[in-house]
N, C-alpha and C positions, 0 to 999 in steps of 0.2 A: 479747715484742714480736711483733705479728702480721706476716704476710707482706706485707700491703698497705702498712703503715707503713714496712717496710723498702724496698719498691719506691719509695715517695715520697721517702724520704731519699736513696736511690741516684740517683734522677732529678735531684734538686736538686743533688747533688754533681756529676753529669755536666754539667748545664747550666752551672754556675759554672766548671767546669774547661775545658770545650771551647767554649762559646759566648762567654763574656766574654774569654777569652784568645785566642779565634779561632785555634786551632792544630789544624786538622783532622787533621794527621798523627799525633796522639797518641790517636786514638780507639781504644780497645781492642776486640779481636774479641769478648771475652766479653760486652760490652754490646750485642750485636746485637739483643737483644729491645727495646732502647730506641731505637736508631738504626742506620742502615745507610748506607754510603757506596759510591759507584760512580763510575766514570769514563765520560766521553763522548768519543768520538773524532769525532763527527759535526761537520762544519764549521758546522752551524747553532748548535751549543751551544759549540763550541770556536773562539773567534776567534783567528786566527793560530796554529793548532795546530802541533806540531812537524813535521807533514807539509808545512807550507808554508814555514816559515823555519828550523826546526831549533833555535830558541833558547828557545821557550816550552815549558813543561811543560803537559801536559794538565790542564784545570781539573778540580777535584774537587768533586763535589756530594754532599750527604748530607742525610738526613731524620731528625728526632728528634721524639719525642712527649713532651709535658709533662703529667703527670696532674693538676697543680693547676689548670690552665686548660682542659684538654681540647682542646688545639690541637696540630696537627701542622705542624712547621716544616721547610722545605726551604731549604738554604743552599748556596752555591757560592763558591769562591775560587780564586785562582791564585797560585802562588809565583813570584817573579820574582828575577832577579839585580839587582845594583846598577846595572848599565848600563841595564837596562830602566826602573828607577826614575828614573834621570836623564832618560831619554827621555820618560818620562811627565811628569816635572816640567817639561820644556821645552814642554809644550803639545800633544804628539801624542796627541790623544784617541782616535785610531783604535785604538791599542794599549793603551788604558787597561784596567786590571783592573776587574772588576765582580763584585758580589755581589748575590744576590737572596734575599729572604725570602718564603716562600709559606706561607700557612696554608690548611688544608682543613677541610671540615665546616662547622659553624655559623659558625666564625670567618671563613670566606672571604667570605661575603656582607657581613659587617660591614666587612671591610677594603676591599672594592670600593666600599662606599657612603660611608665616612667619608674616603676619600682619604688624606691625610697623617696617619694616626693611628699613633702610636708603639706598638710591640709591648711587651707586658709583659716586664720583666726585660732589655730590650735598649736600647741607645743607639747613635746614629750616631757611630762612631769614625772616625779617619782611615784605618783599614784597610778601611772599608766605603764603597766608591764606588758610588753609584746610577747606573744607566744608564737614562736616560729617553728618551722618544720624541723629545724636542727635541734630543738630542745627535746627533753624527755617526754614521750607521749604515752607513758604507761597508763595513765588515768583515762585515756581516750580509747582503750581497747583496740589499738592498732589502726584507728581511723586517722584521716588526714588532720594534721594540726592546723589551727587557725593562724593566719598571718595577714597583716595589713598589706604587705608588699605583693603577695601572691593570691591565689584563689583561696578564699576563706569561707567565712560563715554564710555570706550571701549566696555563694555558688551552690550550696546545698539546700538552703531554705527557700530563697526567692527566685531561683533560676532553674530552668530545665536542664537535665543532664544531657551533655553532648553525645550524639550518636557515634558509635564506633565505625570507622571506615574499614572495609575489608580489603586486604592486600593479597596478591598472588604473585608468585615468582615465575617468570616466563623466560625460557631460554631464547636468546636472540639469534641463535644459530639454527635450531630445529623447530622452535615454537612450542616445545613441551612446557607445561605449566604445572605448578605444585602449590600446595597451601603453605609450605614452609621452605626456608632456604636450605640449599645443599651446596656444598663446595663444588661438586661436580654434577653436571646435568645427568640425570638418571636415564635419559633416553639416548643421547649421542656421546656421553662420557667426555664432553668438553668442560674444562674448568674455567671459572670466571665469566661464564656466559649467562648466569641467572640474574635477571633484572627484576626489580620490584615494581609492580603496577597496581594501582588502586582502581576502584570502580569509577571514581571521578575522572581518572586519567583516560580510561577507555571510552568515556562518553564523547570526548572532543577529539579523539585521535583520528576519526574518520576512516578512510580506506587504509591507513597505515597498519592498523591492527589486523585487518582482513588479510593483508599480504603476509603478516607474520604467521597467521594460522594456516594459510594454504601453502606455506613454505615447507611443510614437514617432509614431503618426498618429491618436491619439484626438482627437475634437473638443474645441476649447477652450471652457471654461465662460465664459458671458457675464459672470458675476459670482459672488459668494459664494452657495453653496447654503443655502437657508433652509428650515425646516420648513414643510410644506404640509398643509393640512387634508385629512382623508380624503374628505370629500364633494367637494372640488375635484379630487382625483385621479380619483375614479370618474366625475365628470361628463364628463371628456374622453376616456373609453374606451368604445368600442363593444364590448360583450361578445361579440356575434355574430361580429365580424371581428377580434377581438384575437388569437386563436390562429391558427397556421398549420395549415390543415386538410390531412388526408391522405386522398385519395380512393381508391376501389376496395376490393375485398375485403381485400387486404393492408393498405392504409392504415387501414381501419376497425378491424382487429384491433390494430394498433399504437396508433391514436388511443384505443381503449378503455383500454389500459393506461396511456397518458400522461394520461388524464383528459379527453379530448375533442380533443386536438391538441397541437402543439408550441408552447410559450409563447415569444415573442420575448425574448431576453436570458437564457434559462435555460441551465443547465449540466447536461447529462444524462450519466450514466455507465452504460454497458452492460457487464456482466461475464458470464463463462461459461467453461466448460472449453475447452481447445484443440480446434479442429475442430468445435465445436458449431454455428458459423454466425454469429459476431458480425460479421465483415467482410462477409459476404453480406447480413445484415440492414441494416447501415449503408449499403452501396452501393445497395441497393434504396430505402431512405429518401431518399438523396441524389438519385437519379433521379426519384423521385416529387415531391420538392419543386422540382427544377429544371424540371420540365414546366410548373409554374405553372398548374394548372387553376383556381385561385381568383382569378387575376389576368388582366389583358388580355394580358400578354406574359410569357414565361418569365423566371425570375429566376436569377442565377448562384449556383451552389453549389460550394464547394471541398472536395474530398476529399483529405486529406493522409494519406499512409501512411509510416510509418517502418520498415515491415517488408517492403514490396514496392516494386518499381520501377514506373514509369508504364506500361511495356510489359506487365508482369504483370497490373496492374489492368485494362488494356485488354482483355487476353485473357479475363479473368474476366467483364468486362462484355459482351463479344461472345457468350460462351457463354450468358449470361443474357438475351440479346436486349435489352440496354439501349443506347439511342442518343439520350439527351437532349443537345440542342445546347448547353445552358448548364451542363453538368456539367464542371467543371475538375478535373484530376488533378495532384497535386504530390507528389513524394517528397522528404522532408526530415525532419530531426530537431531542428534548431535553432529554438527558439521565436521568437527575435528575427527570424531570417530568414523564418520563416513569416508573421509579422505584417506584415513589410515587403512581402513578395511579394503578399499578398492585398489590399493597400491599394488599388491601382487598380481592382480588381474590385468592391469593396464588396458582398460576397456576402450572400445572404439567410440562409445557414446555413454553418457551418464544422464539418467532421468531421475528427477526429484519431484515427488508428488506428496505434498505441495510446499511451496516456499513459505507459507504461513505457519507450517508446523515445525520447521527446523529452527535451531537456535545455536548461539555461541555462548559458552560458559562465561567468558570474561566480559560480555556485554550485558548491561543492566536491562531489565524489563523481561516480560514473559514472551514466549513464542507467539509470533503474529503481531507484536507491537511494532511501532514505527522504527525504533532503533534496531531491533532484531532483524526485521525484514531487510532494512537497508544494508546492514553489515553482512548478513548471510549472503545476500545477492552479490555484494562486492567481493566476498571471499570466493564464491563460485565463479565470478567473472575472471578474477586473476588466475584461478585454477584452469579455466578453459583457455585463456590466452597463452599461458606458459606451457601447457601440455599439449595444446592443439587438439583437445578432446571436446567435441560439442556437448553442451549441457542443455537439456530441455527441462523447463520448469512449468508446473501447473500452478495457477494463481486463482484465488477466490475473487469474487466480484462483490461490490456493494449493492445497495438497493437501487442506486442510479445506474448500475451497469458498468461502473469503472472498476479497474483492478484495485483490490483492497490493499492498503498500505500507502506509503508516501509516493508522491508523484514522481520523485526521482527514480523510482523503480523502473518505470517505463523508459526513462532516459538512459539508464545504465545498460539495459539489455540491447541486443542487436535487432531482434524482431519481436513484434507483439502480434499474436494471432488471437482471434475471437471465434469461439464455436457457439453458434446461435441456433435456436430452434424453439418452436412452439410446443407447449405441453401436450396439446391435442394432435400434434402432427409427428410423424416418424421421420421427417426429413430434417437434416442438419446442414447448416451453411458454415463453412470455414472461410473467413476473410481476414486479410492482413491490414492492420492500421499503421504499422511501422515495419519497414524492412530495409536494412542497409545493404542487402545483397540482391534485391529484386524490386519489382513493382508492387505497389500497394493496391492496384486495381483488380487483381486476380481474385477469383472466387471458386471455392471447392464445394461441391454438392454431394451429400451422402444421405443414406437412408439407414436408420437404426433397425437392426434385426437381431435375431437370437444369436447370430455369430459375430455380432459387433457392427461396426460401420461398414456399409457397402457403398461403393461408388455408383453414382447415377449416371448412366451413359447419355441419356436424353433428359436434361434438366427441365425442358419445357413440358414434359409429361405431368409434372407435379402441379402445373398451373392451368392445365387444360382439362376440359370435361369431354365426354363422348358426344359427338354431334350427329344429328340426324336431320337432314334438310327436309325430309318429308313430314316432319312433325310441325304443327302450327305453334307449339309452345316454345320453339327455339327462336321466335322473333325477339329481337333485342340483344342478340349476342354478336360480338365482334372480337377479332384477334388483333392485339397490339404487339409490337416488338420493342423491347427495352434492352438497355445495355447495363451490365453490372461488371465493371472492370473491363476485361477484354472478351467477355462472354456475352452472347445475346440470348435473351429469354423471350419466349412467346407466352403472353398472359391473356386471359379471357376477361373482357369487359361485358358486364350485364347491365341492361337498362330496362326500366318499366315505366310506362306513361299511363296514368290513371286519371280519368276525368271525374270531376265533382268529389274530390278528396279533401279531407280536413287538413292534411299535411301537404304543404306546398312543395317541399323538396327535402330529400335526405340522401346523403352520400356516404359510402364506406370505401376507404382506400384511395380516394381522390381528393385533392385539395378543393375545399368548398368554393373558394374564390375562382379557381380555374373552371370548375363545373358551371358556376353562374355565368361566367363569360361565354362559354361554349353554347349554353342554352340561349343566351341573349343574341348571339351571332346567328344561330339557326332561325330564331324568330324574325330577326331584322333582315339578314342578308339572303337566307335561303327561302324565306316566305312561309315557313311552317307555323301554323297557328297553335302553338303549344302553351300559350299564356294561361289558359284555363285548365291545364293538366298538371297533376302532381308528378314530378320526375324523381325516380329512385335509381341510384347508380351504385354498383357494387363491383369490386375486383375479386375474382375467385382466388381462394386459398389464402386470403388475408394479406396479400401483397400490397404495398403502398406504391402508387404511381406518382413519381415525383418529377419526371422529366417530360418535356413538352412533346416528345415524339409520339405519345399516346393520344394527343388531341383528336386526331382524325378517327381513331377507333372509338373514342367516346362519342363523337358526333354521329358516327355510323350506327352505333348501337341505339342511340336515342331515335334516330330516323327509322330504324327497323321496328322498334316498338311502337312508335307513333303511327307509322304507316301500316303496321301489322304485316310486314313483309320480311320473312326470314332471309338472312344473308346466306348465299350458297356456301357449301363446304369448300375448303381449299382456298379461301380468300383472306389475305392479311392486309392491314392498313398501317402505313408509316407516314407521318407528316405532322407539322405544326400548323395551327390555325391562327390567322391574324384577325383583327377586329373587322376588317373588310370582307371576311370570308375567304380570303386567299390562302393558299397553301405554301408553306416555307420548308426549306431543306433542314435536315437534322444531321448532327455529326455521325460519322462512320456508318453511313447508310449502306455502303457496299457490304460491310460485315453483317448487318442486319438481314439484308436480302439473301446473302449466302446461307445464313442459318435457316431462313424460311424455305429456301430451295432444297436443303438437305433433308428437311422434315416432310417433303413431299407435297408442298402447297403448289397450286396451279397458277394462281394470280396474286399479284401484290399491287395495291393502289398506293402510288407515291406522288409527290409534287411533280409537275411537268418539267421543272428545271432539273430534277434528279434523273429523269428518264434520259435526258440528253447526255448527261455525264456517265451513265451506266450502259450506254449503247455498245461500248466496245468490250464489255465483260460478258463472259459466258456463264449463265446460270441454268443451263440445261433446258428442260422443257417448260420451265416456269415463264409465264407471260408478265411483263412489267407494264402496267397501265399508268400513264401520267395524266393528272387532272390539275386544272389551274385554280379551281375554287370549289366551294361546297355544292353549288348547283350542278357543276359538272360531275361531281362524285355521285350525287343522287340520281342523275340521269344515266350514269354508267352502271351502277350497282343494282339499283332498284328498278329493273326493267325486265319484263317477261321475255325470255329467250324463245 
């Protein structure tokens, strides 16, 4: 006979002997692996214990496991004298004995759901008196009575207490919320509109709750919204006056990135590293809109900050010489409170700095959490769309440079702008990575000063150094023209060739594989014997050269350093180099050459194929020189005049 079968037989014998006979005093110690008994002296479990009247014995409670059903039973009983039996028979229910049966595991849920379901192998005998919640519970000092059919002994001893769920009453007409129920909404005085919501309900309601919150002072719809034809929508819009214009050099740079101006009802998110200037940019935009250059009178703009007090914002505005009369400041983090406070102003633009500091009371989680950021942004989105008021948000970024919060945040907003800049540099770049109302190829260039962000009229100045053709130390410098969006920039490439160096090659700002290819082509196709020289390449101002239009400038700088021949002032290089040493066309070469001509350059070296296509264009006094390969470039540039 196997050990398992022996345990089953032994458990059946024990169940028959001790549960049906209901004699817990005969439980042997050797069967402790199947059952265990223990005493309770706590008044909560021992009613009228010996410590109170000295007549009762302490109740005995024991637990047994039945392998056949896989259930664990807990039972308790009390031995009484004949006098106590008589007293109980006289109707004194306060001193009545009680027994409880409790099952654990899978059987527990079944017992709680079925109610008066009899346990297997047991029957209600006259020795088992059930103590229900309807009986007298004086001896339990107001505590819950024990019951087999409901929650009883095991719910207090062996189980954790269930957490209480918080409920709030929200008016479905105006969005007012309160911690208790009122027959009439205390905000809009409507009766029967208070609905109960729990935290669990608000988690999965998504954008539905956001609409309820932002509904507090939204205009009422005249009727049901119906589909409208596209031509009918466009006929009522004046394209010239639809966007909110931004005037001045600063405004023009921001408007360029936004696609021509700020669209009413749009939701714009501006991200950037800490200290890069997000708050400064938003405060300057708020002042520019509040001045109202495009309208007869100034329009109110509300700047809400969850990170600074009103006094701190005022100090920063004073330093930046901002004194717009219609610029309102408010410090708060509650979205409901913000929407209520700006109602009397009816602002032209709302600015929130930042989205990670605001919160909704009915949404679980702290400010800056995933659920809070998502729901707050959704509430502001519906506010912007229904009131036609543009909303500008400042957003924090993570270590990787992405907007902090859920990825859905960037999908919800209409435009996402990034403000970039190096810590050691005063220049800032504003670029668009998403724009539903314009191109994402535009770039705004600013310089941080004491008065805030100032527009840079000539962005190429930040990438160029002063040149002097009479100096022998300028050998190895060449000018390349790159495109970023619709703007062309001139950057400076530096090269240094050193013989007998321990380092073979080192590059900064240029792809290493691209630099290796250009050096190999110069050695093979142009005939330069630079194999024994260490080549160092660098891009001024830390710019990364990623497009192939700078290949010709890289090759020219290497030739200048190797030949120790400075490149004359006023010469720029545009072109891509192939493995055969030939020169190829690059995209938008006309835009690049036009930028070079405006900056006063006299010559521009381009592929010979581009010279033919640009022959009909007028670039002023600048001379366009076409070359077919690297040998032709060397013979043209590095020649004594």
